[in-house]
Residue, then its C-alpha position, 0 to 999 in steps of 0.5 A: x155204383x153207389x156206396x155204404x160205409x161202415x166204422x170197422x169195428x162194425x164189421x167185426x173183422x179187424x184186430x184191437x190194434x187196428x182199431x186203436x190205431x185209428x181211434x187214435x189211442x194213446x198208447x199207439x199214437x206214441x209209437x208213431x211220429x206222425x198223426x194218420x190224418x191231413x195234419x199229419x201229412x201236411x207236418x211230415x211234408x213241412x219237416x221232410x229232408x232229402x239228401x241231394x246225393x240220394x236224389x241223384x241216385x234215386x233218379x239215376x237207379x230208376x232211369x235205369x230201370x225203366x230202360x227198355x219200357x216205355x213207361x206211361x207219360x204220367x210216369x214220365x212226368x214223375x221220374x223227371x219230378x224226383x230229379x227235382x229238390x222238394x218232390x215228396x213221396x207216398x209210398x205202397x208196397x207189396x210182394x209181386x204177386x201173381x197178376x196182381x194178386x188179391x184185391x189189396x194190392x190195387x187197393x193199395x195202390x189207388x191209396x198211394x195215388x190218392x193220398x199223393x193227389x190230394x197232398x199235393x194240391x194242398x201243398x200248393x202243387x209241390x210235386x208228390x208222387x206215389x211210388x209202389x214198393x216192389x218187394x223183389x228181395x222177398x224169398x217166399x215164392x209160395x205167396x206170390x205164385x198164385x191168385x183166385x180168379x172166382x173160385x178158380x186158382x191159379x198157380x205158377x209151377x216151379x221151386x223157390x230160389x233166392x229173391x223173387x223178383x230175379x226169377x224168370x217167368x218159365x212155365x207161365x205162358x199156359x198160365x197167362x193163357x188159362x187166366x186169359x180163358x177165364x176173363x169172359x166175354x167182358x167189354x175190355x176182354x181183349x184189352x185185358x188179355x193183352x195186358x196180361x200177354x205182355x206182362x207176365x212173359x217166359x223172358x221176364x223176370x218177376x221183377x221186370x212183369x210186375x213193373x210192366x203190370x202196373x205201369x199198364x193198369x196204374x201208369x196213367x195215375x203216374x205211380x213210379x215202381x221202384x226195386x230196391x234190390x239194387x247196388x246203388x241203393x243198397x251203398x246207401x244204406x250201408x252206415x244202416x247195416x253196418x249199425x245193425x250188425x254192430x250195435x243191433x238197434x233194432x231188436x232193442x227198438x222193439x222190445x221197448x216198443x213190445x213193452x210200452x204196448x204191455x201185452x194189448x196186442x199179438x206181435x206182428x213181428x220177431x225181431x232177430x239179433x240181426x235183421x239182415x240177410x245174406x243173398x248168394x245165387x239161389x240163397x237168401x240166408x239169415x246172418x246170426x252171431x256164433x261166438x264171436x263169429x257171424x255165420x251165414x245159415x244155409x250152409x254159407x260162410x262163417x266169418x269175422x267181424x272185420x270180414x263182414x264189415x268188409x264184404x258190406x263195404x265192398x258189395x252191398x248188394x249181397x245184404x237185403x234188410x228183414x221185415x223189420x229192417x225194410x222200412x228204414x231202407x225205404x225212407x233212407x233211399x226215397x223222400x217218402x212223408x207216408x206210407x199205406x199199408x194193411x193192418x198186419x203192415x201198420x203192426x210191425x211198422x208201430x214197434x220201429x219208432x225207436x229204431x227209426x230214431x236210433x238211425x236218424x231216419x225219418x219215419x213216415x206218416x202210417x196210413x191203413x189202406x182202404x178196405x172193401x167189397x163189391x156186392x151186386x146191387x140185386x143180392x143187396x136187394x135181397x138182403x135187404x128184403x129178409x129185413x137184413x141191414x147192410x151191417x148184418x151182412x157181417x154178422x155170423x152166418x148160422x145164428x143169423x140164418x136162425x134168427x131170418x128163418x124163426x121170423x118167417x116161419x109158418x109155426x112158433x119157433x122160440x121156446x122162451x115161453x116154455x123154459x120160463x113156464x118149465x122153470x117155474x114148476x122147477x122153482x117150486x118143486x125146489x121150493x118143496x123139497x128144500x121144506x120136506x127134505x134138503x137132500x131132495x134140492x140136488x135131485x130136483x135141480x138136475x131133473x131141471x137141467x136135464x129137462x131144460x137141455x131137452x128143451x132146447x135140444x126140441x128148440x134146435x129141432x124147431x129152427x132145424x124145420x124153420x131153415x128146411x121151410x125157409x129154403x129159398x131164403x137161406x139160399x139167398x142168405x148163404x150166397x150173398x155172404x159167399x159172394x161177400x167172403x169167399x172161403x169165409x175171408x173178406x173178398x179183398x184177401x183172395x180175389x184178382x181185380x183182373x176179370x172185374x176190370x175185364x167186364x167193366x173197363x180199365x176206368x173202373x179203376x179211376x172210379x175206385x181211385x174217388x170212393x177209396x180214400x186212405x184218410x176215410x176210417x171205415x170200410x167200404x161196401x161197392x154196390x153195382 
């Protein structure tokens, strides 16, 4: 493989907030505690303190969660390291998408591994552990029940029912076999098929399947999976949840951040008055304040504040942070110094500096995950033979096709000369009309616009004819852009990595680790 790197701005696929974050815009910078670079990481590592009691609980929970699983030796090493004072983490997280979901999930994990490895080396070997935070408490089943293998959508049927991590994988077996059948005759197809069948089993919960899956793909990198849907971890979070119920600092902090941004960007997440859910069998429901009492939506109980706080103290596992409070939960239970996320994630993290300060919880370095796409060498060669650059892969398809067709056509396509000549004729007519009878000028201008419109229409006809003549070139362009932008979007937002690993082997992940650097703020095009 060989690599082309492009500025994110040149792809025209990223939000102004992401571009300003990477450029160090002062307004965006003020919403972060540390800069998203090597000095920022080293500063975060120097300042991070983690209570020994929290560390003991974290290690005990992880040991319980890995019970009955044989972790890769590198994971075992990192589980032991987390029990040692001074060990830090770099974290990424994601929903528990079917068979690993879109490409950006493995990209995020590899970025966490790369950042942890490089930071550990910079800290003279001080252990830094990559952690995958499993979004087990998310309740949006429709976002995790499918994935794409090429043009084929794989779907795990079933109904929603509370936190997805707790759901058993009923009905998964035929979906696994469908996925195996789509892998193709690759050199590692049997190995990938065995991994899918071993992880995604009807007797597993979605959380267990994902832990086994991440261990199978990334275990040799030492990636530790954490399921925070745990009573002992929620117990550590009780002080924050209590303050959220009684003082509501999140909504105030987000309002200040949004005001600081001054309407420059679309707000990623809306802060609720109370940013907590209540969990009960089959439900994850919002808590709202009404007339001095607290109501759990979807038919839940109505409670006074004292009763609600008593329930929080007695059963913290029945409470769950929403998207804005979850980052604070993460940083409460992990010795974390950096979070790797996509543009949407960074957008809501940037709304939270005031919340971290209000709860006296350290805010980590925010690293934008790598964005990347894969391209066949044949496609790149065909693209460049048309006189097109790598940067133009991201240009709008129809204007680019028109330009290529016009340049290669056997006849003149453009009408610029005719447009200029026509305008000159009407300029002369307008001058004569103004001298003869000024009321005629309007009629001249109306006919000018009609004539120019007719000429533009003829010009579009020439372009269509040129495209028809250059069908082979147009077909090649369309094939390249369809491969890079399936369904019109980035590859990484749709395609699954498993067919690639089946074709090339799991060692492809090791190669990608060296290519995808979260501190390199450029888009990565991988040609193979």
